C-alpha positions in Angstrom: -12.3 -21.4 -40.8 -9.1 -23.4 -40.6 -6.3 -21.9 -38.5 -2.9 -21.3 -40.1 0.1 -22.9 -38.4 1.6 -20.6 -35.7 -1.8 -18.9 -35.1 -4.1 -19.1 -32.0 -7.8 -18.3 -31.9 -8.9 -15.2 -30.0 -11.1 -16.2 -27.2 -14.7 -16.0 -28.3 -13.8 -14.8 -31.9 -14.0 -16.4 -35.3 -10.8 -14.5 -36.3 -7.3 -15.9 -35.9 -5.1 -14.0 -33.5 -1.9 -12.4 -34.9 1.3 -13.7 -33.4 3.7 -10.8 -33.1 7.2 -10.3 -31.6 6.8 -8.7 -28.3 8.1 -5.2 -29.0 9.2 -4.6 -25.4 11.3 -7.8 -25.3 15.0 -7.7 -26.2 14.7 -11.0 -28.0 12.5 -10.4 -31.0 12.5 -14.2 -31.7 9.9 -14.6 -29.0 6.4 -14.4 -30.3 3.1 -13.8 -28.4 -0.4 -13.3 -29.6 -1.5 -9.6 -29.7 -5.0 -8.4 -29.0 -6.6 -5.2 -30.2 -6.1 -3.7 -26.7 -2.4 -4.6 -26.8 -2.1 -3.1 -30.3 -3.7 0.2 -29.1 -1.1 0.2 -26.2 1.7 -0.5 -28.7 0.6 2.3 -31.0 1.1 4.7 -28.1 4.9 4.1 -28.6 4.9 5.6 -32.1 6.9 6.1 -34.3 7.0 2.5 -35.3 6.8 0.3 -38.4 4.2 -2.4 -38.9 5.1 -5.4 -41.1 2.3 -7.3 -42.8 2.3 -11.0 -43.8 2.4 -9.8 -47.5 5.8 -8.2 -46.9 4.4 -4.7 -47.1 5.3 -2.2 -44.3 3.3 0.7 -42.8 5.0 3.5 -40.9 3.1 5.0 -38.0 4.7 8.4 -37.4 2.5 9.5 -34.5 -0.3 8.1 -32.4 -2.7 10.4 -34.2 -1.9 8.6 -37.4 -3.4 5.2 -36.4 -6.8 3.9 -35.3 -7.9 0.5 -34.3 -11.5 -0.2 -35.3 -14.1 -0.3 -32.5 -14.6 -4.0 -33.3 -10.9 -4.7 -33.0 -10.5 -6.4 -36.3 -8.8 -3.7 -38.4 -6.3 -1.0 -38.2 -6.3 2.3 -40.2 -3.0 4.1 -40.7 -2.6 7.5 -42.2 0.5 8.7 -44.0 2.1 12.1 -43.4 0.7 13.1 -46.8 -2.8 12.1 -45.8 -3.1 8.7 -47.6 -5.0 6.0 -45.8 -4.2 2.2 -45.5 -6.7 -0.1 -43.8 -5.4 -3.6 -42.8 -6.9 -6.6 -41.0 -5.2 -7.0 -37.7 -4.6 -10.8 -38.3 -2.5 -9.8 -41.3 0.0 -8.0 -39.0 3.2 -10.0 -38.7 5.4 -7.7 -36.6 5.6 -4.3 -35.1 9.0 -2.7 -34.7 9.7 0.5 -32.8 11.8 3.1 -34.5 15.2 3.5 -33.0 15.1 7.3 -33.3 12.1 9.5 -33.1 11.3 11.7 -36.1 9.4 15.0 -36.1 5.8 14.8 -37.4 
């Protein structure tokens, strides 16, 4: 599988690692690869918005609304109404924390 520009391989994986802005950095222009473990840690800071390479966004309102698969290759996000979106982690372009917390 050919790697897209701006992507790095996960160690020991056939999947390209997503390159995401570091959410805790003040300069969102800096990018770093994010692992499934780092994604799980980032989800603990919900509410937040996930931006996909397609331009679509997913809102994670609470940590209970998101789940990283046991294999670490996909993310399931539930909406407040109960709808479910499942995305491949390499398709995540950015994760942005919400400025103000909203009630669930």
